[in-house]
Backbone bond lengths (Angstrom), bond angles and torsions (degrees), N, CA, C in turn:
res aa  C-N    CA-C-N  psi(-1)  N-CA   C-N-CA  omega(-1)  CA-C   N-CA-C  phi
1 X - - - 1.413 - - 1.509 112.34 -
2 X 1.362 121.55 154.38 1.333 120.96 171.98 1.521 111.59 91.10
3 X 1.428 114.88 -175.55 1.443 118.23 179.87 1.492 114.42 -73.97
4 X 1.240 119.05 147.92 1.498 123.45 -173.43 1.540 108.09 -100.25
5 X 1.304 115.47 88.62 1.462 120.25 177.43 1.504 114.03 -124.45
6 X 1.351 115.11 12.24 1.430 121.96 179.49 1.541 114.46 -50.82
7 X 1.355 114.17 -36.34 1.456 118.07 -169.68 1.530 111.58 -76.85
8 X 1.347 120.21 -10.98 1.454 117.62 179.70 1.516 112.40 -116.37
9 X 1.291 119.85 3.49 1.457 121.06 177.55 1.489 113.94 -120.09
10 X 1.261 121.73 133.57 1.491 123.15 -175.89 1.534 108.07 -107.44
11 X 1.354 117.64 127.15 1.483 115.94 -178.18 1.523 113.64 -85.54
12 X 1.243 116.91 156.15 1.520 122.18 173.21 1.609 102.01 -83.49
13 X 1.232 118.09 148.19 1.436 123.34 175.24 1.500 109.07 -105.54
14 X 1.337 111.40 120.72 1.517 117.93 -179.74 1.503 109.52 -129.82
15 X 1.293 116.56 167.19 1.506 122.19 -178.97 1.534 109.02 -108.85
16 X 1.352 111.12 168.30 1.501 114.89 172.91 1.490 113.78 -60.54
17 X 1.302 117.61 -23.95 1.519 120.51 179.15 1.485 108.51 -65.53
18 X 1.266 120.45 -32.47 1.483 125.52 -179.36 1.564 108.65 -69.02
19 X 1.317 120.23 -21.20 1.497 122.96 -179.50 1.495 112.50 -98.88
20 X 1.314 118.01 3.05 1.424 119.28 -177.40 1.502 110.49 -60.26
21 X 1.305 116.76 127.76 1.498 122.51 -179.47 1.475 114.46 87.18
22 X 1.407 115.71 -7.47 1.433 116.68 -177.50 1.504 116.30 -87.74
23 X 1.338 116.37 153.12 1.412 121.64 174.82 1.548 110.86 -99.07
24 X 1.329 116.72 127.87 1.486 121.84 -175.48 1.493 107.36 -116.94
25 X 1.378 117.25 123.32 1.431 122.08 175.92 1.535 105.99 -87.98
26 X 1.334 118.86 109.69 1.440 124.83 -173.23 1.503 112.28 -96.55
27 X 1.283 115.06 131.87 1.491 123.70 -179.12 1.511 103.49 -70.70
28 X 1.314 117.88 104.60 1.546 121.68 -174.22 1.511 113.12 -59.90
29 X 1.327 116.70 -51.03 1.529 119.58 -174.35 1.548 111.43 -62.90
30 X 1.328 112.29 -43.63 1.392 119.21 177.79 1.529 112.03 -56.40
31 X 1.310 115.21 -45.88 1.477 120.16 179.30 1.471 115.93 -68.58
32 X 1.404 114.59 -38.89 1.482 119.94 177.73 1.494 108.03 -65.27
33 X 1.314 121.11 -41.29 1.499 120.12 179.87 1.513 109.27 -63.47
34 X 1.337 120.59 -34.02 1.483 122.24 176.21 1.536 107.12 -60.40
35 X 1.182 116.31 -52.40 1.569 122.39 -175.65 1.521 107.70 -61.51
36 X 1.287 122.31 -43.37 1.509 126.65 -172.02 1.594 106.10 -70.97
37 X 1.391 114.47 -34.75 1.423 117.73 -176.71 1.528 111.70 -78.12
38 X 1.327 118.63 -43.20 1.430 124.30 -170.26 1.517 116.72 -88.13
39 X 1.410 118.45 -40.48 1.407 125.61 -174.74 1.504 104.60 -83.68
40 X 1.407 114.26 92.77 1.432 121.89 -178.70 1.502 109.60 -148.22
41 X 1.351 113.63 163.37 1.442 119.99 175.61 1.616 108.93 -74.04
42 X 1.293 116.71 172.06 1.354 119.18 -177.19 1.498 120.57 -56.54
43 X 1.354 111.37 -33.15 1.474 120.42 177.09 1.474 114.71 -91.38
44 X 1.452 117.99 11.55 1.371 120.58 174.77 1.441 115.90 93.84
45 X 1.361 117.13 -11.62 1.503 118.61 176.49 1.495 114.59 -67.11
46 X 1.253 118.14 126.26 1.560 118.09 -179.57 1.475 108.51 -64.15
47 X 1.439 113.52 165.52 1.411 118.83 176.72 1.591 103.67 -70.30
48 X 1.357 115.19 144.12 1.445 124.70 -175.63 1.519 106.82 -139.12
49 X 1.394 115.08 148.43 1.332 124.60 176.35 1.572 106.86 -92.24
50 X 1.329 118.48 178.96 1.447 119.54 -175.55 1.559 115.44 -65.77
51 X 1.332 112.28 -17.28 1.449 119.40 -179.08 1.556 109.82 -92.44
52 X 1.388 116.53 -1.31 1.488 116.25 -179.74 1.471 112.15 90.42
53 X 1.344 118.48 2.25 1.459 118.57 177.55 1.528 114.79 -79.21
54 X 1.329 118.47 134.47 1.473 122.04 178.00 1.480 108.71 -60.82
55 X 1.399 118.10 136.30 1.415 123.93 -179.03 1.544 111.34 -129.99
56 X 1.355 119.79 5.34 1.375 125.66 -179.70 1.585 111.74 -55.20
57 X 1.368 112.00 -43.07 1.436 115.39 -178.21 1.529 114.09 -70.94
58 X 1.315 112.09 -31.21 1.514 114.95 178.26 1.540 107.66 -68.91
59 X 1.236 123.34 -43.83 1.400 124.35 175.07 1.551 111.38 -55.15
60 X 1.215 116.13 -44.04 1.546 119.86 -178.62 1.497 109.50 -65.16
61 X 1.343 117.28 -45.35 1.449 121.74 -176.71 1.510 110.30 -62.13
62 X 1.394 114.99 -46.91 1.457 120.23 -178.33 1.507 112.17 -63.39
63 X 1.281 119.13 -51.33 1.499 123.89 -168.02 1.551 107.84 -76.35
64 X 1.381 115.09 -46.13 1.460 114.64 -177.17 1.540 112.93 -68.09
65 X 1.318 117.21 -39.16 1.448 116.68 -178.40 1.553 111.65 -72.11
66 X 1.290 117.58 -35.35 1.476 123.57 177.91 1.579 101.44 -59.45
67 X 1.244 116.43 -48.58 1.573 120.05 -174.34 1.571 110.57 -62.04
68 X 1.333 117.40 -46.42 1.443 120.86 -174.17 1.526 111.64 -74.94
69 X 1.358 114.57 -31.53 1.490 121.35 179.10 1.595 106.68 -69.89
70 X 1.298 113.86 -37.89 1.474 119.71 178.83 1.535 110.07 -61.93
71 X 1.365 115.86 -31.11 1.463 123.79 179.88 1.524 109.27 -83.03
72 X 1.293 119.93 2.30 1.487 120.20 176.21 1.512 115.93 90.61
73 X 1.412 116.11 10.86 1.422 119.60 179.80 1.567 112.20 -93.77
74 X 1.294 116.65 140.38 1.435 124.47 -177.22 1.558 108.04 -100.38
75 X 1.312 124.43 104.29 1.481 123.15 178.88 1.488 113.86 -89.81
76 X 1.371 115.30 137.51 1.513 120.63 166.11 1.543 103.77 -120.76
77 X 1.321 116.90 134.53 1.442 118.79 179.68 1.581 108.43 -101.29
78 X 1.308 115.54 141.42 1.398 120.10 -176.14 1.562 109.14 -127.01
79 X 1.341 113.54 113.11 1.513 123.68 -177.32 1.506 115.06 -87.98
80 X 1.297 117.80 134.69 1.420 121.16 178.62 1.593 108.65 -62.69
81 X 1.372 110.71 151.59 1.518 116.69 174.71 1.485 105.66 -105.76
82 X 1.338 111.66 -130.50 1.530 118.14 178.93 1.528 110.06 -80.87
83 X 1.329 116.38 125.93 1.421 122.01 -179.41 1.548 107.88 -74.56
84 X 1.345 116.69 139.82 1.487 120.01 171.28 1.475 115.20 -48.63
85 X 1.232 121.99 145.02 1.463 125.06 176.35 1.541 114.10 -56.14
86 X 1.357 112.01 -26.64 1.524 116.76 177.63 1.418 109.82 -65.27
87 X 1.288 123.08 -18.74 1.470 122.29 -174.13 1.461 111.25 -90.32
88 X 1.302 120.69 -6.55 1.506 124.01 -175.71 1.475 113.04 -53.27
89 X 1.305 115.67 -49.49 1.483 117.83 178.05 1.523 115.14 -59.99
90 X 1.285 115.42 -38.25 1.487 115.04 177.81 1.582 111.76 -69.37
91 X 1.315 113.66 -37.80 1.506 118.00 176.46 1.531 111.06 -65.88
92 X 1.332 116.27 -37.18 1.533 116.61 178.76 1.603 111.01 -67.89
93 X 1.412 112.68 -35.70 1.412 117.28 -177.81 1.583 109.51 -70.08
94 X 1.333 113.70 -34.00 1.430 116.28 -178.80 1.571 111.72 -74.16
95 X 1.359 112.42 -28.41 1.512 114.89 176.03 1.472 109.12 -68.76
96 X 1.313 117.61 -41.79 1.506 119.61 -178.85 1.577 110.62 -61.82
97 X 1.367 114.95 -44.78 1.455 120.47 174.76 1.480 112.13 -55.60
98 X 1.365 116.56 -46.47 1.528 117.23 178.09 1.463 112.91 -62.09
99 X 1.350 115.51 -42.20 1.517 117.88 -177.99 1.580 110.59 -64.96
100 X 1.262 117.73 -39.67 1.487 121.52 176.04 1.474 108.89 -62.29
101 X 1.379 119.48 -49.12 1.425 122.39 179.51 1.509 112.72 -60.69
102 X 1.317 119.01 -36.93 1.426 120.42 179.61 1.440 111.86 -69.35
103 X 1.279 121.01 -33.09 1.447 124.17 175.13 1.535 112.04 -66.05
104 X 1.351 114.13 -41.08 1.493 121.00 -179.44 1.500 109.40 -68.53
105 X 1.393 116.13 -39.98 1.422 117.37 176.88 1.467 113.69 -57.98
106 X 1.299 117.43 -49.08 1.492 122.21 177.44 1.534 114.66 -60.55
107 X 1.305 115.90 -37.24 1.434 116.69 171.38 1.552 115.91 -64.39
108 X 1.310 116.33 -37.74 1.404 120.78 175.32 1.518 113.72 -66.15
109 X 1.310 116.48 -38.08 1.420 125.54 176.17 1.574 109.68 -57.78
110 X 1.381 114.99 -44.84 1.416 120.60 -178.67 1.558 112.50 -57.58
111 X 1.232 114.03 -35.06 1.519 119.90 -174.86 1.426 114.39 -99.84
112 X 1.418 115.83 3.49 1.471 122.81 172.66 1.590 113.01 73.47
113 X 1.375 114.26 25.00 1.485 116.21 178.55 1.564 106.06 -95.27
114 X 1.316 115.17 93.65 1.473 119.58 -175.43 1.492 115.60 -67.23
115 X 1.337 112.88 -37.55 1.514 116.02 178.95 1.459 111.76 -61.65
116 X 1.323 117.87 -49.43 1.509 118.74 -178.85 1.505 107.74 -69.05
117 X 1.322 118.56 -37.64 1.478 117.98 -176.57 1.514 109.45 -61.49
118 X 1.350 119.36 -40.85 1.460 123.13 -178.60 1.577 109.73 -66.89
119 X 1.425 115.87 -40.08 1.365 116.89 177.52 1.597 117.14 -56.92
120 X 1.276 110.25 -43.39 1.504 116.73 178.86 1.503 113.12 -79.36
121 X 1.290 117.77 -25.88 1.417 118.54 177.04 1.458 111.22 -69.69
122 X 1.332 117.14 -37.85 1.482 117.24 170.62 1.474 118.84 -53.67
123 X 1.416 111.18 -39.50 1.482 119.62 -177.30 1.497 112.10 -77.58
124 X 1.416 117.90 -9.29 1.423 120.28 -175.79 1.556 109.60 -96.80
125 X 1.237 119.47 4.22 1.482 128.98 -175.94 1.610 107.62 -49.79
126 X 1.263 119.83 133.90 1.466 121.89 177.39 1.650 105.34 -147.58
127 X 1.328 110.44 153.52 1.404 119.50 178.52 1.538 108.63 -95.66
128 X 1.337 112.33 157.27 1.394 118.64 177.94 1.542 111.35 -148.24
129 X 1.385 119.80 157.03 1.471 119.25 179.49 1.533 110.64 -50.37
130 X 1.311 118.05 -43.49 1.453 121.24 -177.93 1.545 113.72 -54.64
131 X 1.366 111.72 -48.60 1.434 120.83 178.88 1.495 110.99 -59.29
132 X 1.292 118.42 -47.36 1.463 120.29 -179.52 1.594 114.66 -64.44
133 X 1.386 110.80 -46.73 1.447 112.62 179.20 1.515 114.41 -69.28
134 X 1.283 119.27 -35.42 1.544 123.82 178.23 1.499 105.52 -65.32
135 X 1.280 120.27 -41.25 1.458 125.07 179.98 1.579 108.12 -59.26
136 X 1.240 114.05 -50.42 1.528 118.71 -179.50 1.544 109.10 -60.27
137 X 1.304 116.36 -41.54 1.503 121.61 -175.60 1.597 106.23 -63.18
138 X 1.287 118.03 -41.51 1.496 119.10 -179.71 1.485 111.47 -68.10
139 X 1.303 113.73 -42.47 1.507 120.60 179.31 1.531 108.91 -56.63
140 X 1.335 114.45 -47.14 1.476 120.57 179.96 1.570 111.31 -57.42
141 X 1.355 114.42 -47.41 1.427 119.97 -176.12 1.542 110.14 -65.24
142 X 1.390 117.55 -30.02 1.507 122.66 177.75 1.503 109.12 -80.10
143 X 1.308 121.40 -3.65 1.466 122.90 -177.99 1.598 113.04 80.24
144 X 1.310 117.71 9.38 1.449 121.09 -175.30 1.542 111.07 -88.33
145 X 1.273 120.08 128.14 1.459 117.15 -174.87 1.579 107.73 -80.83
146 X 1.294 115.34 156.63 1.432 121.57 165.64 1.544 114.95 -136.03
147 X 1.300 117.47 157.68 1.420 120.57 -171.83 1.553 106.38 -125.09
148 X 1.298 117.51 142.69 1.523 123.33 -178.00 1.487 101.47 -100.29
149 X 1.342 118.44 117.22 1.446 124.83 171.15 1.479 114.13 -76.82
150 X 1.388 119.93 152.55 1.415 121.57 174.17 1.569 109.86 -74.64
151 X 1.325 113.28 -35.01 1.440 118.57 -175.31 1.568 108.81 -131.95
152 X 1.305 116.92 -120.14 1.556 119.83 -177.36 1.460 107.94 -74.27
153 X 1.369 117.42 139.83 1.450 124.63 -178.03 1.499 110.59 -71.18
154 X 1.343 116.62 -28.85 1.488 119.35 176.65 1.548 111.61 -66.02
155 X 1.336 114.07 -40.02 1.482 117.12 178.14 1.526 112.36 -63.07
156 X 1.400 112.83 -43.04 1.504 119.30 179.28 1.531 109.18 -60.16
157 X 1.368 114.81 -49.43 1.488 117.05 179.19 1.510 111.83 -60.16
158 X 1.311 118.70 -40.45 1.417 121.35 177.38 1.536 114.24 -58.41
159 X 1.351 114.06 -38.83 1.520 118.78 178.82 1.470 107.67 -68.67
160 X 1.351 123.13 -37.92 1.401 126.19 -179.76 1.543 111.69 -65.69
161 X 1.296 118.33 -33.46 1.456 123.51 176.07 1.529 107.01 -69.66
162 X 1.317 117.38 -49.01 1.505 119.67 177.30 1.508 111.99 -57.83
163 X 1.251 119.78 -36.33 1.485 122.18 -176.88 1.557 107.97 -80.22
164 X 1.226 118.80 -15.99 1.493 118.63 179.37 1.548 115.74 96.23
165 X 1.319 113.88 5.56 1.516 117.72 177.93 1.525 113.84 -81.00
166 X 1.320 113.31 -14.70 1.438 116.58 174.61 1.563 110.16 -144.21
167 X 1.274 120.02 155.25 1.448 119.53 -177.85 1.458 116.04 -89.96
168 X 1.354 117.32 -26.00 1.461 122.87 176.62 1.497 108.99 -155.14
169 X 1.335 111.78 164.34 1.543 121.64 169.87 1.493 106.83 -92.07
170 X 1.338 116.86 133.47 1.385 123.32 170.13 1.508 113.62 -100.46
171 X 1.342 120.27 110.15 1.413 121.56 -176.25 1.542 111.47 -164.21
172 X 1.287 121.23 153.32 1.393 123.66 177.47 1.578 111.71 -86.65
173 X 1.364 118.51 -14.54 1.447 125.58 -175.48 1.511 108.97 -83.56
174 X 1.291 116.24 140.05 1.445 126.73 171.66 1.506 115.55 -76.60
175 X 1.365 112.10 -12.07 1.425 117.51 176.24 1.460 117.76 -54.35
176 X 1.305 113.20 -33.39 1.436 121.96 -179.16 1.574 111.54 -50.28
177 X 1.298 115.23 -40.35 1.475 123.26 176.21 1.520 112.90 -60.43
178 X 1.320 113.47 -42.87 1.483 118.01 177.11 1.570 110.91 -66.75
179 X 1.256 119.88 -34.67 1.353 123.22 175.81 1.511 114.16 -71.21
180 X 1.308 114.75 -13.43 1.490 120.35 173.39 1.506 112.35 101.16
181 X 1.301 122.04 18.54 1.490 125.36 177.86 1.532 112.56 -59.93
182 X 1.286 118.15 118.02 1.513 118.03 -176.71 1.393 116.60 -64.09
183 X 1.437 114.81 -31.68 1.480 119.84 177.20 1.500 107.46 -137.26
184 X 1.318 119.15 139.71 1.446 125.78 175.64 1.571 113.18 -129.39
185 X 1.225 113.81 132.75 1.509 117.55 177.58 1.557 108.83 -116.87
186 X 1.333 113.79 120.48 1.479 119.17 171.50 1.562 112.11 -103.24
187 X 1.318 118.78 163.52 1.426 126.50 -177.21 1.620 112.90 57.11
188 X 1.262 111.42 41.71 1.556 114.32 174.60 1.530 106.63 -82.65
189 X 1.391 113.29 86.71 1.429 119.22 -173.58 1.515 111.62 -114.98
190 X 1.351 119.03 -169.29 1.425 123.02 179.65 1.530 107.19 -75.41
191 X 1.337 118.95 -36.82 1.480 123.08 -173.61 1.490 115.67 -70.61
192 X 1.356 114.10 127.89 1.434 123.84 175.21 1.476 111.66 -82.75
193 X 1.283 115.07 -14.01 1.472 122.66 -175.47 1.565 111.01 -80.31
194 X 1.332 119.87 -26.53 1.354 122.10 -178.75 1.549 112.40 -89.24
195 X 1.280 118.79 128.85 1.469 117.17 177.87 1.486 113.36 -68.72
196 X 1.351 116.33 151.94 1.392 123.40 179.31 1.552 110.15 -89.31
197 X 1.315 114.37 150.15 1.452 116.66 169.71 1.470 113.27 -100.21
198 X 1.298 112.82 129.55 1.541 116.77 -174.08 1.467 109.77 -124.55
199 X 1.307 118.85 130.27 1.504 124.88 175.66 1.480 109.17 -118.90
200 X 1.288 115.80 131.56 1.392 126.16 174.50 1.448 105.17 -108.33
201 X 1.320 118.21 109.46 1.482 124.33 -171.07 1.593 109.14 -52.22
202 X 1.345 119.36 -45.14 1.497 122.40 -174.66 1.543 106.84 -62.08
203 X 1.299 118.82 -43.85 1.436 123.56 178.26 1.483 112.27 -63.34
204 X 1.391 115.89 -41.49 1.512 119.82 179.17 1.524 107.05 -60.30
205 X 1.312 119.58 -50.84 1.450 122.79 -174.60 1.524 109.33 -63.68
206 X 1.329 116.99 -34.69 1.510 118.06 -178.44 1.497 107.05 -73.26
207 X 1.288 117.92 -43.18 1.485 118.36 176.68 1.440 119.02 -57.65
208 X 1.432 116.59 -35.36 1.439 123.88 178.77 1.437 110.33 -85.73
209 X 1.364 118.22 -15.23 1.446 123.83 -176.98 1.583 109.83 61.87
210 X 1.299 116.83 47.64 1.401 123.22 178.40 1.539 111.12 -136.15
211 X 1.330 115.88 168.13 1.456 122.85 171.62 1.525 112.57 -93.26
212 X 1.324 113.02 169.56 1.529 119.06 178.17 1.550 108.73 -62.81
213 X 1.367 119.12 -37.45 1.447 124.28 -179.04 1.557 109.46 -69.67
214 X 1.313 112.62 -32.79 1.595 116.43 178.07 1.439 108.66 -73.19
215 X 1.325 119.76 -34.62 1.516 123.39 177.04 1.440 109.31 -61.31
216 X 1.267 119.61 -43.85 1.499 126.85 -179.55 1.459 108.18 -65.73
217 X 1.360 118.47 -47.77 1.470 119.14 176.95 1.498 114.94 -56.06
218 X 1.396 113.07 -44.26 1.440 120.83 175.38 1.531 113.10 -55.86
219 X 1.288 113.44 -43.18 1.436 119.97 176.68 1.504 115.49 -61.59
220 X 1.312 111.49 -36.78 1.600 116.80 -178.61 1.555 106.56 -72.46
221 X 1.303 117.46 -30.65 1.424 115.72 179.80 1.490 113.89 -80.80
222 X 1.353 120.73 -25.07 1.394 131.72 175.32 1.548 109.83 -72.37
223 X 1.303 112.81 -48.69 1.461 123.89 178.55 1.493 105.91 123.31
224 X 1.323 117.51 137.29 1.500 124.83 176.86 1.476 105.66 -125.67
225 X 1.365 110.92 -173.47 1.461 121.07 176.53 1.521 112.85 -68.83
226 X 1.355 115.02 -6.63 1.515 120.99 -172.78 1.487 110.74 -117.31
227 X 1.283 118.56 -9.33 1.501 121.54 177.26 1.528 110.46 -158.55
228 X 1.285 112.64 157.90 1.573 118.13 -176.80 1.440 114.84 -78.05
229 X 1.292 121.96 -20.76 1.394 122.00 -174.23 1.526 112.68 82.31
230 X 1.372 117.16 -164.11 1.437 119.94 174.14 1.517 107.61 -116.12
231 X 1.261 116.70 133.88 1.404 123.79 -176.63 1.585 109.95 -60.22
232 X 1.354 116.24 129.86 1.486 117.92 178.01 1.499 111.09 95.92
233 X 1.382 115.77 -10.56 1.543 116.40 -179.72 1.541 107.96 -91.92
234 X 1.348 113.89 106.28 1.535 115.33 177.59 1.497 105.78 -99.22
235 X 1.336 116.97 179.47 1.424 122.11 -175.70 1.530 108.59 -62.98
236 X 1.241 119.72 -44.67 1.446 125.27 178.93 1.576 111.88 -60.91
237 X 1.284 115.54 -42.00 1.494 119.62 178.32 1.593 108.90 -66.89
238 X 1.278 114.95 -40.99 1.512 118.48 -176.35 1.517 108.98 -68.94
239 X 1.362 117.39 -34.66 1.433 120.94 175.07 1.554 111.72 -64.78
240 X 1.308 115.38 -42.55 1.451 120.76 175.99 1.510 113.18 -58.88
241 X 1.345 115.64 -39.67 1.468 120.04 -179.94 1.548 106.40 -69.21
242 X 1.320 119.38 -37.33 1.432 120.09 177.46 1.559 113.69 -62.30
243 X 1.342 113.42 -41.93 1.479 120.09 -177.94 1.529 107.59 -65.85
244 X 1.308 118.66 -32.11 1.510 119.04 -179.67 1.560 112.89 -90.16
245 X 1.348 114.01 2.56 1.495 116.83 -179.19 1.490 113.35 70.74
246 X 1.346 119.09 27.36 1.372 123.36 -175.44 1.537 116.70 -109.83
247 X 1.310 113.52 12.07 1.544 121.61 -179.85 1.566 108.31 -65.60
248 X 1.283 117.99 -48.24 1.487 119.05 -175.76 1.490 111.51 -62.24
249 X 1.289 119.17 -34.59 1.426 121.86 -179.09 1.527 112.81 -74.10
250 X 1.315 112.97 -42.73 1.531 118.84 174.66 1.510 114.75 -64.56
251 X 1.314 119.41 -39.78 1.364 121.47 -178.11 1.529 117.54 -64.79
252 X 1.303 115.86 -13.44 1.459 125.71 176.11 1.466 106.71 -68.88
253 X 1.336 121.28 -20.17 1.443 124.65 -176.22 1.572 108.64 -80.13
254 X 1.307 115.98 -14.56 1.463 115.70 177.85 1.493 112.34 -66.29
255 X 1.417 117.46 139.51 1.415 117.51 179.16 1.531 115.93 -86.10
256 X 1.359 114.83 7.95 1.456 122.47 -175.93 1.587 111.10 -97.62
257 X 1.276 112.93 171.84 1.446 123.29 171.86 1.540 105.41 -79.68
258 X 1.339 117.16 93.54 1.407 124.86 -176.56 1.447 113.52 -53.53
259 X 1.449 113.63 -51.91 1.429 117.84 -177.22 1.470 113.99 -60.34
260 X 1.337 116.50 -35.11 1.496 116.64 177.80 1.527 113.39 -71.07
261 X 1.370 118.60 -33.58 1.410 122.54 177.38 1.575 109.46 -67.60
262 X 1.334 113.36 -42.08 1.414 117.23 175.16 1.469 116.44 -55.36
263 X 1.326 115.32 -40.08 1.430 125.03 -179.55 1.462 114.00 -65.48
264 X 1.418 116.32 -32.21 1.455 119.42 176.98 1.486 109.70 -61.42
265 X 1.237 120.36 -36.01 1.438 122.59 179.07 1.528 116.31 -87.19
266 X 1.366 116.13 -37.42 1.381 117.30 -174.10 1.520 115.60 -98.54
267 X 1.290 116.59 -17.95 1.476 124.20 175.90 1.481 115.70 -134.42
268 X 1.194 119.00 45.32 1.486 128.42 -174.39 1.606 106.75 -67.47
269 X 1.274 113.17 134.92 1.470 116.33 179.12 1.521 109.69 -74.63
270 X 1.284 117.27 131.83 1.490 124.95 -171.63 1.483 109.55 -126.93
271 X 1.325 117.80 161.69 1.453 127.08 170.71 1.454 107.33 -84.29
272 X 1.279 117.39 111.85 1.530 118.13 175.43 1.491 114.27 -102.85
273 X 1.362 117.38 6.28 1.436 122.17 -174.30 1.540 109.35 -117.22
274 X 1.356 113.73 43.52 1.496 118.55 -179.92 1.461 107.63 -98.05
275 X 1.347 114.10 162.89 1.529 123.01 177.16 1.503 103.56 -128.17
276 X 1.380 113.34 140.77 1.501 123.22 175.36 1.408 109.47 -113.27
277 X 1.377 120.45 124.06 1.423 121.44 175.72 1.565 108.55 -152.08
278 X 1.278 114.95 122.37 1.447 116.58 171.34 1.558 111.59 -85.88
279 X 1.263 110.86 136.96 1.497 112.96 -175.84 1.517 108.56 -116.85
280 X 1.376 117.94 168.86 1.410 119.40 -179.09 1.558 107.92 -69.03
281 X 1.351 105.73 148.69 1.527 113.77 177.49 1.534 111.35 -75.57
282 X 1.355 109.55 128.00 1.434 115.27 -179.68 1.560 113.13 -92.16
283 X 1.300 114.95 82.81 1.478 120.45 -170.46 1.467 114.91 -57.47
284 X 1.366 116.56 -40.60 1.496 118.66 -179.31 1.505 113.10 -66.62
285 X 1.327 120.92 -39.64 1.380 124.28 177.27 1.531 112.14 -71.63
286 X 1.351 119.96 -35.80 1.405 123.30 175.46 1.515 107.74 -58.38
287 X 1.394 118.40 -46.45 1.526 124.03 176.44 1.498 109.11 -54.41
288 X 1.336 116.65 -49.36 1.468 122.76 -172.86 1.480 106.84 -66.65
289 X 1.331 119.78 -43.73 1.501 122.24 -176.49 1.471 111.46 -69.12
290 X 1.352 117.48 -45.81 1.496 121.84 -173.85 1.578 110.82 -79.53
291 X 1.298 114.46 -45.55 1.463 113.51 -169.45 1.601 111.43 -93.06
292 X 1.346 118.71 -47.07 1.387 122.88 -176.38 1.561 110.10 -75.54
293 X 1.382 117.73 -38.90 1.467 116.09 -173.55 1.502 108.12 -91.06
294 X 1.378 119.20 -30.50 1.506 117.59 -168.99 1.505 109.61 -125.56
295 X 1.387 118.80 9.77 1.462 117.26 167.81 1.520 119.57 72.76
296 X 1.345 117.23 22.45 1.427 120.38 176.49 1.533 113.48 -81.41
297 X 1.315 114.61 150.40 1.433 121.85 -176.56 1.603 111.02 -64.64
298 X 1.385 118.12 123.50 1.396 119.05 176.65 1.563 113.55 -58.96
299 X 1.272 117.49 -38.29 1.426 121.81 -179.57 1.551 112.63 -63.22
300 X 1.342 114.61 -43.13 1.456 115.93 179.44 1.524 110.76 -72.97
301 X 1.333 118.29 -27.75 1.458 121.65 178.34 1.508 109.32 -69.11
302 X 1.257 113.47 -34.42 1.540 119.21 -178.24 1.490 111.17 -61.02
303 X 1.387 115.69 -40.77 1.476 117.11 176.64 1.453 113.51 -58.80
304 X 1.340 119.86 -38.91 1.428 121.62 -179.80 1.501 113.24 -74.60
305 X 1.268 115.99 -28.50 1.469 120.86 178.35 1.539 107.50 -67.64
306 X 1.338 113.83 -39.58 1.491 115.92 177.97 1.561 109.94 -63.21
307 X 1.198 117.52 -35.37 1.442 120.22 178.32 1.563 115.66 -64.39
308 X 1.360 108.99 -38.19 1.404 118.86 177.08 1.477 118.26 -67.33
309 X 1.420 110.43 -29.26 1.468 118.94 -177.42 1.508 117.10 -77.58
310 X 1.342 114.22 -28.89 1.533 120.68 -177.48 1.421 110.23 -143.68
311 X 1.378 114.19 135.78 1.441 126.90 176.06 1.520 105.15 -72.57
312 X 1.428 116.13 147.76 1.441 118.28 -178.09 1.529 112.24 -81.82
313 X 1.334 115.59 6.67 1.479 117.92 179.95 1.460 110.89 -92.09
314 X 1.367 117.85 -0.40 1.428 120.12 -179.73 1.588 112.57 79.44
315 X 1.306 113.73 12.82 1.525 118.27 179.05 1.507 107.59 -82.35
316 X 1.335 111.56 -163.58 1.485 120.12 -178.61 1.565 109.04 -67.89
317 X 1.230 119.29 165.18 1.475 121.97 176.07 1.459 113.25 -65.09
318 X 1.315 120.10 170.73 1.420 121.32 -178.96 1.451 114.51 -57.69
319 X 1.374 118.38 -20.25 1.490 120.27 -177.84 1.550 107.70 -61.50
320 X 1.338 124.84 -16.50 1.465 126.07 -179.05 1.442 112.63 -66.17
321 X 1.436 116.91 -14.35 1.470 121.89 -179.79 1.531 107.98 -82.67
322 X 1.305 121.85 -22.37 1.473 119.43 -169.89 1.534 111.41 -87.60
């Protein structure tokens, strides 16, 4: 999802140790989609409780956050608000892709092809009010704050980094850089073996020898969630246009309201009246919510509870954050 600029930017490689004590504003929807796509049974069926409710996202929230909190990282989740009208075509296209994938998943299940079924099941991932609200409920029980954005969660998280309420944005999407996120972390997972991708916006712009405004224009030519771009314009070609001073001329070929699109990235409406507060973990209610309501294993839950109680650095318990 998002703008395709991976081919022209090189990440720095960092470890979880580099993030110790840091606050990360996590793109909630981006992360929930990861959990819903990946945490599935072999045939692609999501984790379900006895009532048939999806619980894949709850598993991801619990175990990933317990893991990163144990490593001394302080997460804040940022949920999307109302998407800009310009995103409606992208959203409809994604709905169609999910519907087609869902049909192919069910076809593969009928013939017992688990590998194919799982592949299409992952592509059929969709959000629902239940998933969003249950995710917020678990975050609350874990004492983790979340913020409601007016629009795009990435833009809200970017604002929080600029304001100093978070050190970096945690997201898989490169759109964060177009929104102006000073620091972006990718691959913020449970595993300490996998290196994290780190992008410093100032360094990225210096390496490409462009301005923030030019990065946005390049994105508009390549194509974003809010416009289709121009066919044949890749990230490398857009960068070449920027180096030759030809972006402004090329962007006139877009059939869109360019100023409006630029404003989505450069002047996105954000929630400035939010409050951030980490609360104490409610262990009893987490047990009730996860085990009694949603059928999770008490033994596995206990391992995550231990991670929440004590940081792996040998410092004080998590209570020191409050």
